[in-house]
N, C-alpha and C positions, 0 to 999 in steps of 0.2 A: 704249554698246552698246545695241542695239535690243531690244524685248520678246521677239521670237521667239528670238534667241540666247540670252537670259538663260533662256527656258523650256527650251531644249535643254540648256543647261548644268545647270540644276536637275534635269532628268530624269536626266542623266548622273551626276551626283554622288550623287543619291538611290539610284540603282540600284547604283553602286559602294559606297556606304556600307552599304547593307544586306547585299550580299554579303560585305563585311568582317565584319559582325556575325555572319553565319551561319558563315563559315569563314575566320577570320583566317589569312592566309598571306603569304608573301613576294610573291606575285602581286597580292594585293588591296593591300597597301601600296604597290608599284609603280604600281598603278593610281591610288591616291590622290596619289602624287607627280606622275603624269603629269597628273592633272586640275588640280593646283595650278599647274603649268607652263603648261598651256593657259590657265588663267585669267589668269595674269600676262601671257602673250602677247597676250591679248585686250584688254588694258587695264583689266582689273578692279583695284580696290583692296582693301585688306584688309578694309575694311567690307563691301564687295560680297561678298566670299569668305565672310566670317562669317556674312552673311544666308543665303546659300545652304546653308552647313553647318548653320546653326541649323534651317532648314526640314527639311533631310534628317535630322537627329538626333531629330526628335520621335518619341517612343516609339510604336510601333505598338499598336493596340488588343489587349488580351489578352497584353501583355508579362509575362513571368514575373518577379515581384519577386525570387525566389531568385537569378536570375542578374544582379541589378543590378550587383554589383561586377565581374563578368566583362565585362559589356556596357560599363560605364564605362571599363575599361581598354582595350577595343577602340575605344571612341569616341576616347579620348585619342590612341592611336597613329595612328588615321585622320587626326585633325585636325592632328597634329604633321607628318605627311607632306604634308598638303596645303599647310601653311603654309611648309614648308621652302624652296620655290623664292622666296617672298617674302623670307624671312629672308637667303637667299643673295644676292639681288638688293640688299637693303638694306645687307648687309655689304660688298658690292662697292662701293657708293657711299661708304659710311664710309671704307673703306680707300682709295679713290681720293681722297676729300677730304683724308684725312690725308696721303697722299703729295704732293698739291698744297701743303698747307700747309708740309710739310718742304721742298719745293722752293722755295717763296717765302721761307722762312727762310734757305735757302742763298743765294739771290740776294740777299737784302738784307744777309747777312753779307759776300758778295763785293763788294757795292756800298760797304758801309763800308770794307773793306780797300782797294779802288781809291780811294776818297775820301781815305783816310789817305795813301796812297802819293802822290796827287797834291798834297794840301794840305802835308803835313809833310815828305815826301822831296823830290820835285821843287820844291816851293814854297820850300824852304830853299836850294836850289841857285841859283835865279834871282837872289835879292838879292846872293849872293855874285858872280855873274857881272856884276851891275850894278855893284858896287863895283870889280871889275877894270877894267871899261870906263871908269869915272870915273878911276881911276888912270892909265890909258893916255891918256885925254884930256888930262890935265894936262901931258903931255910931247909932245902930238901937234902937227904942223903945222895951220894952219887948215883946210886941206882935209880932212886925216885927222880933225880934230875934228868936222867936220860928219858925216862917215861914222859916227863913233862915237856922235854924238847920235842919229843914226837907228837905230843898233844899240841904244842905251839905250832908246829908245822902244819898239822892238819887243820887248825884254825885259820892260819894264813892262807892255806890252799883253799879252804871253804870261802873265805872272804873274797878271794880273787874270782872264784867261780861265780859267787853271787853278783859280783859287779859286772862280769861279762854277761850273765844271763839278763840282768836288769837292762844292759845296753841293747842286748838282742830283742827283748821284749818291746822296748821303746827306743828305736835307733837314732838317738839325737845327733849321732854322726851323720845320719842321712840329711838332716836339715843343714848341718854345718859344712860338710865336706863333699856330699854328693853319693851317687849310687855306688861307683866302683870301690871306693874305700870301704864303704860300709859292707860290701859283698866280701871284701878281703877279711874284714874283722869277722864276719859271720863264718866264713869258711874256717878261719883259724879256730874259733870256738867249737864248731862241729868237729874238727880234726882232734882237737884236744880232748873232747869228752868221749868220742867213739873210737879213736885210733885209726880212723880212715885217713888216707892221703887225699886231702882236698885242695885243688889249685884253682885259681881264678885267672883266666886269660883275657887279654883285651886292654885296650887303653882308650877310655872314654872320659874325656874332660868336660864335655858340656853338661849343663843342667836341663832336666826335662820337665820341671814342675813337680810339685809335691804329690799329686794325685798318681802320675805315671811311675815315679820313683818308689812310692811306698807299695804300689801294686806289684811292680817287679820284685822288690825286696822280699815281700810276703810269699810270692809264688816260689822264688828260688829256696826260701827258707823251708817251705812246706816240701819242696822237692827233695831237699837234702834230708829232711826228717824221714821221708818215705825211703830214701836209700838206706839210711841207718837201720830202719825197722825192718825192711823187707827184702833188700836186694842181695844180702850176702856178698857185698862188693868189697874190694880192697882200695880202689881208687875212683875219684870222682873229679870231673873237670867241669867248671862253670865258664862258659865262654860268653863274653859281653862285647857286642859290636854295634856301631851306629852307622848304618847304611843310608846315606842321604836323608830321606824323608821317613825312615823306619828304624826302630830300636829293636835288636834281636838279642835274645839271651837264651842259652841252652844249657842243660844240666845233664852230663853224660856219665854213666858208671860202667864198671866192667863186671857187673853182678849177673844174676841169673835171668834178668830180663822179666817182662811181664808174662803171667800165665797165658796159654793159648786157649781160646774159646772153642766152641763147637764148630764154628765156621773156619777154623785155622787161623784166624787173626788174633793179635794180642788182645787180651781182655783184662785190663786192669781192675782189681777188686774195688768195690765201693768204698772201702775204708781208706783207700788211698787219697781221699780229699780232693780228687782232680775236678770234680764238679764245682767245688767251693772256688777253687783256683780260677777255673774258666769264668765263672760269674764275676769275680773281683776283676779280671783282666777285661771283661767285656764292657765294663763300666767306663774304661778309658779307651774303648775302641779296639782293644787288643784280642789276641787268639792265642790258644795254646794247643799243641799236638803232643800226645805221648804215645810212644811205641818202642818195641824192641829193636835193636841195632843188629844188622846182619852179622857183624863181627863179634857179637855178644853184649850183654848188658841192656840197659834201656836208656832212652833219651827223652827228655822233655824240652820243647821248643816253644819259646815265647816270642811273639811278634806284635809290636804296637806301632801303628802310623803316628807320625810326630808332627806333621805340619801344624795343626791346630794348637797342639800342647806346647810346641816349641815357640810359636807365635805368642802364646799366653806367658811363657816363662821369660821371654825377651821383654815383653810389655811390663811385666811385674818388676824386673830389675831396673827399668828405666824409672 
């Protein structure tokens, strides 16, 4: 905010504050709340507002010491009304973050359930089907035996794919081995199903805590799915790096890049799921930037500060 605007706000709050000291009323408290709302809408932070209020609250020359208690009570009520919009805004953010955490927990629980259904339920039926095919083959004609062999091969392939999908839905490898091996496993599965060349680069041995690792894993998973669905690419590279106090991960492809918007900038369609990826990463203090590359294709870059999360992970291991 420029100096003139700050001066105008200072004059406004000072006038409202001293009116409240003279004649405390519902109107003066409403004016205090309106000022707090205006300060919030103007982009002021709590420290900026505290500075304005501190200047406004300086006692005037010749103030009556006998009225100090009454004045203090009026000052308190005025300050509380001014700060109320900030508290409401912060409370809204906290509640939204709590709702997002709960939604993610539900998603992970559903992913665990689906992974269980695929691995333990459907996975048990396929070997049984394979045994039945083997029994039929023993009594089949040579021509029928060839068909049954093909059917058995398809059953084995389906069982392998279901196992991989179940592990991708709920990556137990992430808990046991960490982020980098899990990303290699994910990349192999995507390459196998899509025909893309998917490579993971980087050597990260550290652990970063479950929240960070699952956030990065899910973001990379979504980014790879976007490449398969939209990019018309042939190759994808996932780069994982640990830079001192920051974890960085990028997903680069050689496809057609993002569509260009009216302003000439890349404009990813809403269906790309980028907002959901950003929300998930924001909960661990991370950011995500998506854009087209000058050399062609698109790139999604994830960055997560690690000081706090790394300290928690170390404390947990102790």
